[in-house]
MDAnalysis code that builds the backbone (N, CA, C; Angstrom):
import MDAnalysis as mda
import numpy as np

u = mda.Universe.empty(606, n_residues=202, atom_resindex=np.repeat(np.arange(202), 3), trajectory=True)
u.add_TopologyAttr("name", ["N", "CA", "C"] * 202)
u.add_TopologyAttr("resid", np.arange(1, 203))
u.add_TopologyAttr("resname", ["LYS", "LYS", "ILE", "LEU", "ILE", "PHE", "ASP", "LEU", "ASP", "GLY", "VAL", "LEU", "ILE", "ASP", "SER", "LYS", "GLU", "ASN", "MET", "PHE", "LEU", "SER", "TRP", "GLN", "GLN", "VAL", "GLN", "LYS", "LYS", "HIS", "ASN", "LEU", "LYS", "ASP", "ILE", "LYS", "PHE", "ASN", "ASP", "TYR", "PHE", "LYS", "ASN", "ILE", "GLY", "ARG", "PRO", "PHE", "ASN", "ASP", "ILE", "LEU", "LYS", "ILE", "LEU", "GLY", "ILE", "ASN", "LYS", "ASN", "HIS", "ALA", "GLU", "ILE", "LYS", "GLN", "THR", "TYR", "ASP", "ASN", "GLU", "SER", "ILE", "LEU", "LYS", "ILE", "ASN", "LYS", "ILE", "LYS", "TYR", "PHE", "SER", "ASP", "THR", "ILE", "LYS", "THR", "LEU", "LYS", "THR", "PHE", "LYS", "LYS", "LYS", "LYS", "TYR", "VAL", "LEU", "ASN", "ILE", "VAL", "THR", "SER", "LYS", "ASP", "ILE", "TYR", "ARG", "THR", "LYS", "LYS", "PHE", "LEU", "LYS", "ASN", "ASN", "ILE", "LYS", "PHE", "PHE", "ASN", "PHE", "ILE", "GLU", "CYS", "ALA", "SER", "LYS", "ASP", "LYS", "LYS", "GLY", "LYS", "PRO", "ASN", "PRO", "TYR", "LYS", "ILE", "ASN", "LYS", "ILE", "ILE", "LYS", "LEU", "LEU", "ASN", "ALA", "LYS", "LYS", "SER", "GLU", "CYS", "VAL", "TYR", "ILE", "GLY", "ASP", "MET", "HIS", "VAL", "ASP", "TYR", "ILE", "THR", "ALA", "LYS", "ASN", "ALA", "LYS", "ILE", "ASP", "PHE", "ILE", "TYR", "ALA", "ASP", "TRP", "GLY", "TYR", "GLY", "LYS", "LYS", "PHE", "ASN", "TYR", "LYS", "TYR", "LYS", "CYS", "ASN", "THR", "ILE", "ASP", "ASP", "LEU", "LEU", "PHE", "LEU", "ILE", "ASN"])
u.atoms.positions = np.array([
    [89.695, 97.905, 101.841],
    [90.604, 99.417, 101.318],
    [90.081, 99.452, 99.840],
    [89.602, 100.938, 99.753],
    [89.319, 101.174, 98.524],
    [90.104, 102.464, 98.078],
    [91.186, 102.902, 98.953],
    [91.782, 104.042, 98.546],
    [93.107, 103.667, 98.827],
    [93.963, 103.370, 97.750],
    [95.400, 102.968, 97.606],
    [96.165, 104.200, 97.267],
    [97.403, 104.241, 98.210],
    [98.119, 105.416, 97.960],
    [99.663, 104.914, 97.752],
    [100.366, 105.166, 96.760],
    [101.466, 104.159, 96.304],
    [102.636, 105.312, 96.529],
    [103.891, 104.892, 97.163],
    [105.011, 105.166, 96.817],
    [105.240, 105.052, 95.282],
    [106.448, 105.899, 94.974],
    [106.649, 105.813, 93.516],
    [108.166, 105.109, 93.162],
    [109.368, 105.139, 93.677],
    [110.481, 104.642, 93.294],
    [110.491, 103.641, 94.179],
    [110.992, 102.458, 93.437],
    [110.783, 100.773, 94.227],
    [109.359, 100.337, 94.418],
    [108.361, 101.055, 93.969],
    [107.109, 100.470, 94.170],
    [106.508, 100.633, 92.790],
    [106.338, 101.415, 92.075],
    [105.590, 101.432, 90.663],
    [106.880, 101.284, 89.591],
    [107.624, 102.044, 90.014],
    [109.176, 102.360, 89.014],
    [110.265, 101.727, 89.436],
    [111.042, 101.339, 88.478],
    [112.397, 100.690, 88.827],
    [113.638, 101.990, 88.440],
    [114.031, 102.630, 89.433],
    [114.675, 103.949, 89.054],
    [116.107, 103.898, 89.840],
    [116.616, 102.668, 90.033],
    [117.930, 102.716, 91.046],
    [118.993, 103.037, 89.817],
    [118.948, 102.546, 88.771],
    [120.144, 102.980, 87.899],
    [120.229, 104.266, 87.659],
    [119.120, 105.188, 87.435],
    [118.885, 106.472, 87.190],
    [119.417, 107.262, 88.370],
    [119.030, 106.660, 89.712],
    [119.443, 107.217, 90.825],
    [120.861, 107.083, 90.962],
    [121.661, 105.874, 90.498],
    [123.094, 105.660, 90.566],
    [123.849, 106.801, 89.836],
    [123.377, 106.780, 88.529],
    [124.050, 107.813, 87.436],
    [124.045, 109.273, 87.830],
    [122.580, 109.455, 88.584],
    [122.622, 111.065, 89.260],
    [123.455, 111.240, 90.289],
    [123.823, 110.281, 91.349],
    [124.400, 110.629, 92.163],
    [126.199, 110.515, 91.921],
    [126.398, 109.462, 90.951],
    [127.584, 109.605, 90.306],
    [128.282, 110.830, 89.822],
    [127.005, 111.846, 89.118],
    [127.259, 113.290, 88.793],
    [127.516, 114.212, 89.783],
    [126.709, 114.028, 91.049],
    [126.678, 114.636, 92.104],
    [128.265, 114.611, 92.765],
    [128.471, 113.549, 92.573],
    [129.963, 113.303, 93.223],
    [131.017, 113.817, 92.749],
    [131.177, 113.621, 91.419],
    [131.990, 114.406, 90.489],
    [131.995, 115.968, 90.405],
    [130.752, 116.637, 90.589],
    [131.027, 117.975, 90.385],
    [130.932, 118.611, 91.448],
    [130.287, 118.003, 92.770],
    [130.713, 118.727, 94.011],
    [131.567, 118.127, 95.163],
    [132.430, 117.245, 94.399],
    [133.606, 116.913, 95.264],
    [133.029, 116.033, 96.384],
    [132.127, 115.012, 95.933],
    [131.700, 114.173, 97.143],
    [131.767, 112.784, 96.741],
    [133.233, 112.306, 96.537],
    [133.569, 111.022, 96.080],
    [133.491, 109.900, 97.492],
    [133.763, 110.725, 98.259],
    [133.782, 110.064, 99.564],
    [132.599, 109.055, 99.904],
    [131.190, 110.054, 99.618],
    [129.785, 109.704, 99.918],
    [129.414, 108.574, 98.838],
    [129.665, 107.538, 99.372],
    [129.221, 106.357, 98.074],
    [127.673, 106.330, 97.738],
    [127.042, 105.871, 96.741],
    [125.821, 105.821, 96.280],
    [125.099, 105.241, 97.211],
    [125.804, 103.713, 97.767],
    [124.654, 103.028, 98.730],
    [124.610, 103.571, 99.863],
    [125.304, 105.056, 100.402],
    [124.847, 105.449, 101.508],
    [123.918, 106.443, 101.231],
    [123.851, 107.029, 99.986],
    [122.529, 107.723, 99.687],
    [121.459, 106.631, 99.657],
    [121.561, 105.854, 98.765],
    [120.638, 104.804, 98.587],
    [119.765, 104.448, 99.788],
    [120.629, 103.957, 100.984],
    [119.617, 103.500, 102.053],
    [118.695, 104.473, 102.576],
    [118.828, 105.656, 102.479],
    [117.790, 106.559, 102.947],
    [117.065, 107.351, 102.092],
    [116.734, 106.550, 100.461],
    [115.989, 107.072, 99.711],
    [114.387, 107.223, 100.389],
    [113.569, 107.882, 99.872],
    [112.337, 108.109, 100.418],
    [112.232, 109.052, 101.368],
    [113.034, 109.587, 101.815],
    [113.067, 110.717, 102.708],
    [113.386, 112.091, 101.460],
    [112.833, 113.208, 102.127],
    [112.840, 114.220, 101.363],
    [114.659, 114.524, 101.014],
    [115.074, 114.671, 99.723],
    [116.638, 115.118, 99.348],
    [117.305, 115.819, 100.482],
    [116.961, 116.778, 100.797],
    [117.874, 117.675, 101.738],
    [117.866, 117.131, 102.927],
    [116.981, 116.004, 103.260],
    [117.199, 115.564, 104.777],
    [118.072, 114.260, 104.767],
    [118.090, 113.906, 103.622],
    [118.958, 112.780, 103.214],
    [120.679, 113.379, 103.334],
    [120.742, 114.449, 102.582],
    [122.028, 115.114, 102.608],
    [122.299, 115.697, 103.850],
    [121.490, 115.976, 104.723],
    [121.806, 116.188, 106.084],
    [122.243, 114.745, 106.787],
    [121.733, 113.810, 106.613],
    [121.737, 112.488, 107.179],
    [123.220, 111.989, 106.827],
    [123.836, 112.324, 105.591],
    [124.986, 111.992, 105.233],
    [126.102, 113.091, 105.456],
    [125.518, 113.995, 106.086],
    [126.651, 115.099, 106.812],
    [126.918, 116.152, 105.906],
    [126.300, 116.369, 104.913],
    [126.300, 117.474, 103.963],
    [125.537, 118.640, 104.188],
    [125.958, 119.542, 104.480],
    [125.364, 120.872, 105.283],
    [125.256, 122.132, 104.527],
    [126.032, 121.962, 103.386],
    [126.109, 123.499, 102.219],
    [125.828, 122.976, 100.813],
    [125.518, 124.097, 100.293],
    [125.088, 123.721, 99.239],
    [123.948, 122.620, 98.504],
    [122.972, 122.723, 99.287],
    [122.012, 121.969, 99.283],
    [121.037, 122.290, 98.036],
    [120.995, 123.419, 97.430],
    [120.032, 123.932, 96.505],
    [120.742, 123.393, 95.027],
    [122.115, 123.632, 95.107],
    [123.013, 123.395, 93.959],
    [123.099, 121.534, 93.755],
    [123.477, 120.795, 94.843],
    [123.505, 119.428, 94.810],
    [122.423, 119.068, 94.135],
    [120.901, 119.451, 94.631],
    [119.644, 119.093, 94.094],
    [119.421, 119.386, 92.476],
    [120.002, 120.546, 92.187],
    [119.649, 120.660, 90.918],
    [120.668, 119.762, 89.928],
    [122.112, 119.623, 90.427],
    [122.973, 118.691, 89.656],
    [122.130, 117.214, 89.444],
    [121.584, 116.859, 90.729],
    [121.017, 115.449, 90.681],
    [119.854, 115.364, 89.940],
    [118.948, 116.506, 89.777],
    [117.531, 116.365, 89.057],
    [117.896, 116.728, 87.775],
    [119.089, 117.507, 87.387],
    [119.151, 117.449, 85.870],
    [119.903, 116.208, 85.371],
    [120.421, 115.402, 85.947],
    [121.401, 114.352, 85.717],
    [119.953, 113.295, 85.425],
    [119.247, 113.177, 86.440],
    [118.204, 112.179, 86.614],
    [116.847, 112.345, 85.163],
    [116.925, 113.735, 84.740],
    [115.768, 113.839, 83.584],
    [116.756, 113.545, 82.594],
    [118.329, 113.855, 82.437],
    [119.116, 113.316, 81.470],
    [118.900, 112.043, 81.126],
    [118.601, 110.950, 82.439],
    [119.128, 109.832, 82.087],
    [117.835, 109.002, 82.188],
    [116.563, 109.895, 82.133],
    [115.380, 109.279, 82.272],
    [114.905, 107.889, 81.397],
    [115.764, 107.633, 80.476],
    [115.756, 106.244, 79.607],
    [116.064, 105.119, 80.492],
    [116.899, 105.294, 81.580],
    [117.189, 104.351, 82.892],
    [116.015, 103.947, 83.573],
    [114.982, 104.684, 83.200],
    [113.707, 104.120, 84.207],
    [112.781, 103.361, 83.608],
    [112.199, 102.270, 84.343],
    [111.337, 101.498, 83.928],
    [110.354, 100.975, 84.653],
    [109.077, 100.834, 84.471],
    [108.296, 100.447, 85.412],
    [108.562, 98.630, 85.799],
    [108.204, 98.652, 86.979],
    [108.088, 96.899, 87.423],
    [107.198, 96.294, 86.579],
    [107.544, 94.898, 86.564],
    [106.747, 93.874, 85.625],
    [105.481, 93.695, 86.312],
    [104.165, 93.988, 85.242],
    [102.778, 93.890, 85.745],
    [102.220, 95.319, 86.553],
    [103.132, 96.291, 86.399],
    [102.644, 97.336, 87.156],
    [101.497, 98.053, 86.340],
    [101.632, 98.242, 85.220],
    [100.740, 99.070, 84.346],
    [99.292, 98.147, 84.379],
    [99.551, 96.786, 84.228],
    [98.414, 95.767, 84.045],
    [97.752, 95.680, 85.401],
    [98.330, 95.918, 86.986],
    [97.797, 95.832, 87.994],
    [97.074, 97.174, 88.173],
    [97.539, 98.331, 87.698],
    [97.021, 99.666, 87.862],
    [95.413, 99.656, 86.866],
    [95.486, 98.950, 86.038],
    [94.560, 99.235, 85.072],
    [93.308, 98.064, 85.820],
    [93.847, 96.842, 86.369],
    [92.789, 96.244, 87.120],
    [92.115, 96.922, 88.281],
    [92.886, 97.682, 89.189],
    [92.444, 98.458, 90.202],
    [91.419, 99.433, 89.691],
    [91.863, 100.058, 88.674],
    [90.817, 101.273, 88.196],
    [89.545, 100.566, 87.813],
    [89.592, 99.428, 87.112],
    [88.507, 98.765, 86.424],
    [87.659, 98.161, 87.815],
    [88.398, 98.054, 88.823],
    [87.343, 97.464, 89.995],
    [86.990, 98.763, 91.080],
    [87.161, 100.090, 90.476],
    [87.043, 101.261, 91.262],
    [87.525, 101.648, 92.677],
    [88.756, 101.017, 92.297],
    [89.756, 101.717, 93.468],
    [90.158, 103.058, 93.069],
    [90.493, 103.766, 94.149],
    [91.132, 105.291, 94.122],
    [92.464, 105.075, 94.272],
    [93.290, 105.252, 93.312],
    [94.859, 105.314, 93.140],
    [95.322, 106.659, 93.403],
    [96.335, 106.483, 94.102],
    [97.178, 108.002, 94.558],
    [98.477, 107.608, 94.788],
    [99.307, 108.870, 94.860],
    [100.814, 108.534, 94.935],
    [101.315, 109.569, 96.011],
    [102.298, 109.325, 96.919],
    [102.908, 109.997, 97.882],
    [104.208, 109.803, 97.800],
    [104.888, 110.682, 97.189],
    [106.747, 110.638, 96.953],
    [107.470, 111.685, 97.342],
    [108.831, 111.192, 97.537],
    [109.555, 112.450, 98.015],
    [110.339, 112.898, 96.549],
    [110.011, 112.548, 95.466],
    [110.260, 113.255, 94.044],
    [109.592, 114.500, 93.794],
    [110.249, 115.437, 93.266],
    [109.220, 116.747, 92.865],
    [108.544, 116.489, 91.639],
    [107.728, 117.124, 91.561],
    [106.354, 116.916, 90.734],
    [106.915, 117.075, 89.253],
    [107.740, 117.873, 88.985],
    [108.346, 117.803, 87.505],
    [108.890, 116.594, 86.885],
    [109.701, 115.969, 87.777],
    [110.204, 114.576, 87.260],
    [109.031, 113.379, 87.588],
    [108.364, 113.644, 88.487],
    [107.246, 112.578, 88.542],
    [106.219, 112.540, 87.298],
    [105.790, 113.450, 86.846],
    [105.194, 113.724, 85.593],
    [105.817, 113.317, 84.632],
    [107.398, 113.516, 84.359],
    [108.065, 113.361, 83.415],
    [108.127, 111.596, 83.402],
    [108.264, 110.954, 84.160],
    [108.554, 109.299, 84.675],
    [107.029, 109.112, 84.122],
    [105.998, 109.399, 84.688],
    [104.672, 108.644, 84.819],
    [104.075, 108.794, 83.326],
    [104.347, 109.891, 82.739],
    [103.706, 110.128, 81.213],
    [102.596, 110.125, 81.218],
    [101.473, 109.470, 80.448],
    [100.382, 109.330, 80.239],
    [99.556, 108.511, 81.385],
    [100.452, 107.449, 81.943],
    [100.097, 106.581, 83.093],
    [99.711, 107.348, 84.110],
    [100.042, 109.027, 83.962],
    [99.436, 109.691, 85.369],
    [97.905, 109.613, 85.367],
    [97.202, 109.264, 84.382],
    [95.969, 109.235, 84.307],
    [95.016, 108.237, 85.380],
    [95.931, 107.299, 85.805],
    [95.378, 106.251, 86.520],
    [95.124, 107.158, 88.095],
    [95.806, 108.123, 88.635],
    [95.934, 108.684, 89.774],
    [95.032, 109.806, 90.035],
    [94.059, 109.667, 91.062],
    [93.451, 110.894, 91.424],
    [94.153, 112.054, 91.985],
    [95.147, 111.763, 92.912],
    [96.105, 112.699, 93.742],
    [97.279, 112.623, 93.824],
    [98.233, 113.250, 93.473],
    [99.592, 112.926, 93.776],
    [100.450, 114.018, 94.196],
    [100.831, 113.575, 95.416],
    [101.787, 114.497, 96.393],
    [103.043, 114.301, 96.459],
    [103.615, 115.268, 95.994],
    [105.436, 115.379, 95.916],
    [105.944, 116.263, 96.514],
    [107.358, 116.009, 96.574],
    [108.317, 116.863, 97.424],
    [107.914, 118.531, 97.225],
    [107.880, 119.226, 98.471],
    [107.722, 120.674, 98.292],
    [108.462, 121.344, 99.461],
    [108.941, 122.571, 99.151],
    [109.755, 123.310, 99.944],
    [108.770, 123.793, 101.361],
    [107.301, 123.940, 101.021],
    [106.895, 124.506, 102.072],
    [105.837, 123.596, 102.944],
    [106.130, 122.185, 102.637],
    [105.415, 121.150, 103.508],
    [106.433, 119.877, 103.740],
    [106.473, 119.407, 104.861],
    [107.320, 118.185, 105.314],
    [106.836, 117.077, 104.636],
    [108.053, 116.349, 104.260],
    [107.951, 114.941, 103.750],
    [108.088, 114.001, 104.508],
    [108.110, 112.674, 103.860],
    [108.199, 111.564, 105.017],
    [109.147, 111.788, 105.942],
    [109.130, 111.300, 106.995],
    [107.960, 110.402, 107.574],
    [106.766, 111.247, 108.210],
    [106.848, 112.340, 108.155],
    [105.813, 113.437, 108.464],
    [104.534, 112.948, 107.523],
    [103.309, 112.672, 108.075],
    [102.097, 112.148, 107.522],
    [101.116, 113.430, 106.534],
    [101.797, 114.494, 106.609],
    [100.872, 115.508, 105.921],
    [100.432, 115.167, 104.544],
    [101.337, 114.835, 103.589],
    [101.153, 114.265, 102.497],
    [99.812, 113.258, 102.321],
    [100.109, 112.475, 103.051],
    [98.931, 111.197, 103.199],
    [97.644, 111.604, 103.997],
    [97.692, 112.383, 104.774],
    [96.590, 113.300, 105.369],
    [95.826, 114.153, 104.380],
    [96.731, 115.014, 103.575],
    [95.738, 115.835, 102.615],
    [95.515, 114.833, 101.759],
    [95.737, 113.789, 101.219],
    [95.072, 113.035, 100.044],
    [93.843, 112.489, 101.011],
    [93.903, 112.121, 102.087],
    [92.581, 111.440, 102.709],
    [91.422, 112.520, 102.888],
    [92.009, 113.739, 103.490],
    [91.084, 114.756, 103.317],
    [90.229, 115.229, 102.197],
    [91.100, 115.361, 101.036],
    [90.703, 115.590, 99.760],
    [89.707, 114.808, 99.220],
    [89.954, 113.333, 99.702],
    [88.809, 112.333, 99.195],
    [87.704, 112.264, 100.369],
    [87.715, 112.983, 101.332],
    [86.639, 113.010, 102.208],
    [86.618, 111.639, 102.591],
    [87.765, 110.745, 103.068],
    [87.643, 109.406, 103.422],
    [87.798, 108.885, 104.542],
    [87.619, 107.769, 104.905],
    [87.643, 107.157, 106.641],
    [89.066, 106.655, 106.129],
    [90.070, 106.767, 107.467],
    [91.499, 106.365, 107.417],
    [91.239, 104.483, 107.470],
    [90.396, 104.250, 107.750],
    [90.072, 102.551, 107.577],
    [89.886, 102.082, 106.558],
    [89.394, 103.292, 105.187],
    [89.778, 102.701, 103.948],
    [90.640, 102.883, 103.130],
    [91.951, 103.057, 103.751],
    [93.168, 103.647, 102.929],
    [94.267, 102.903, 103.374],
    [95.236, 102.797, 102.302],
    [96.605, 101.938, 102.897],
    [97.474, 102.615, 102.057],
    [98.420, 102.334, 102.749],
    [100.178, 102.895, 102.021],
    [100.848, 101.959, 101.297],
    [101.260, 102.031, 100.056],
    [102.318, 100.798, 99.859],
    [103.337, 101.341, 99.587],
    [104.582, 100.977, 100.335],
    [105.879, 101.595, 100.180],
    [106.680, 100.473, 100.307],
    [108.128, 100.725, 99.888],
    [109.247, 99.768, 99.956],
    [110.315, 100.050, 101.342],
    [110.227, 101.151, 101.806],
    [111.316, 101.696, 102.874],
    [110.443, 101.841, 104.146],
    [111.534, 101.479, 104.998],
    [111.014, 101.431, 106.537],
    [110.270, 102.911, 106.956],
    [111.135, 104.168, 105.981],
    [110.270, 105.156, 106.357],
    [108.912, 105.479, 105.999],
    [108.732, 104.642, 104.961],
    [107.363, 104.679, 104.406],
    [106.317, 103.976, 105.513],
    [106.815, 102.976, 106.007],
    [106.132, 102.482, 107.505],
    [105.691, 103.271, 108.123],
    [106.595, 103.855, 108.680],
    [106.779, 105.031, 109.493],
    [105.481, 106.060, 109.305],
    [105.626, 106.468, 108.087],
    [104.843, 107.439, 107.685],
    [103.378, 107.172, 107.633],
    [102.984, 105.756, 107.307],
    [101.661, 105.322, 107.262],
    [101.351, 105.126, 108.698],
    [102.192, 104.728, 109.470],
    [101.951, 104.689, 110.988],
    [101.469, 106.045, 111.980],
    [102.289, 107.020, 111.144],
    [102.119, 108.310, 111.655],
    [100.768, 108.934, 111.180],
    [100.514, 108.372, 110.024],
    [98.921, 109.169, 109.494],
    [98.039, 107.975, 110.183],
    [98.091, 107.040, 110.950],
    [97.285, 106.261, 111.221],
    [96.502, 105.360, 110.279],
    [97.160, 104.761, 109.080],
    [96.806, 103.903, 108.218],
    [97.558, 102.641, 108.116],
    [96.968, 101.681, 107.743],
    [97.612, 100.614, 107.312],
    [98.463, 100.609, 106.192],
    [99.735, 99.725, 106.316],
    [100.722, 99.803, 105.563],
    [100.964, 98.199, 104.890],
    [101.411, 98.280, 103.389],
    [101.703, 96.893, 103.072],
    [103.079, 97.214, 102.042],
    [103.915, 96.383, 102.849],
    [105.602, 96.527, 102.457],
    [105.646, 95.689, 100.878],
    [106.203, 96.560, 99.917],
    [106.467, 95.987, 99.028],
    [108.012, 95.421, 98.551],
    [107.999, 93.897, 98.886],
    [109.104, 93.465, 99.120],
    [109.789, 93.149, 97.706],
    [109.169, 93.633, 96.436],
    [110.113, 93.848, 95.216],
    [110.858, 94.878, 95.233],
    [110.679, 96.127, 96.133],
    [111.559, 97.120, 96.257],
    [112.753, 97.291, 96.845],
    [113.232, 98.312, 97.432],
    [114.473, 98.656, 97.573],
    [114.781, 98.539, 99.223],
    [113.817, 98.321, 99.904],
    [114.296, 98.457, 101.529],
    [114.763, 97.114, 102.022],
    [115.292, 97.245, 103.446],
    [115.592, 96.049, 104.144],
    [114.299, 95.273, 104.541],
    [114.199, 94.128, 104.589],
    [113.541, 93.285, 105.091],
    [113.136, 93.438, 106.606],
    [111.701, 93.921, 106.844],
    [111.104, 93.727, 108.278],
    [110.282, 93.088, 108.496],
    [109.892, 92.625, 109.700],
    [108.435, 92.012, 109.910],
    [107.307, 92.713, 109.853],
    [107.174, 93.100, 108.803],
    [105.846, 93.948, 108.558],
    [104.715, 92.836, 108.879],
    [103.239, 93.674, 108.909],
    [102.359, 92.898, 109.131],
    [101.913, 92.218, 107.965],
    [102.013, 93.283, 106.554],
    [101.260, 93.244, 105.680],
    [102.680, 93.200, 104.630],
    [102.685, 92.562, 103.667],
    [103.689, 92.309, 102.583],
    [103.297, 91.733, 101.328],
    [103.835, 92.220, 100.111],
    [103.643, 91.284, 98.885],
    [104.806, 91.309, 97.798],
    [105.138, 89.980, 97.478],
    [106.151, 89.724, 96.742],
    [106.387, 90.437, 95.305],
    [105.072, 90.588, 94.597],
    [104.864, 91.314, 93.504],
    [104.113, 92.182, 93.601],
    [103.898, 93.143, 92.488],
    [102.989, 94.080, 92.641],
    [101.500, 93.829, 92.131],
    [101.385, 92.421, 91.674],
    [100.080, 91.985, 91.135],
    [99.619, 91.340, 92.514],
    [100.434, 90.751, 93.376],
    [99.799, 90.050, 94.600],
    [99.021, 90.960, 95.375],
    [99.182, 92.491, 95.020],
    [98.273, 93.518, 95.663],
    [96.895, 93.207, 95.345],
    [96.406, 92.781, 94.197],
    [95.248, 92.306, 93.722],
    [94.491, 91.019, 94.834],
    [95.382, 90.453, 95.170],
    [94.919, 89.312, 96.138],
    [94.733, 89.592, 97.692],
    [95.387, 90.565, 98.116],
    [95.512, 90.726, 99.347],
    [94.600, 92.031, 99.693],
    [94.589, 92.642, 98.797],
    [93.273, 94.045, 99.161],
    [92.382, 93.559, 98.149],
    [91.121, 93.350, 99.207],
    [89.790, 93.136, 98.706],
    [88.855, 93.811, 99.840],
])
């Protein structure tokens, strides 16, 4: 495997507190106090509007998303990288691996969170109105096409079951990030910490 495609939240960055505070603001502003953060959180990885539909929220999606995104940016200081993330990315780059991101976060917030570390990645595919998000494999397939790569060379690293389904739909291998937010399933490949990837992928 020479082409690594990472999910963002729960894999590279620990953003759970940021998400909690953002959803708390949504609850207050849009009278959604009955829909708890855990209900939202267990569906992360999917496009935001898809999560709202799953939660039974069928209107005001644009306004709700704006509230969430604004609060997320205001609380950006609550986001941090998981331990050894930057060190591991540097090692992969030194070894000539091609690093990419597929996330359900929008491009503006993704760039805000990554800051100068965006330099590690060849391609970053984010949420967009015109293209389907996970579990649709479009964004993974787009990166593979842009790199003119073989699917056998690629792997998607994610922490949610929807990430696994996305990789399966794209017909590439999947590595479960056990340090992330998802429930534990019997995945074929998994790592306990991000630097374990250095030993699994070769």
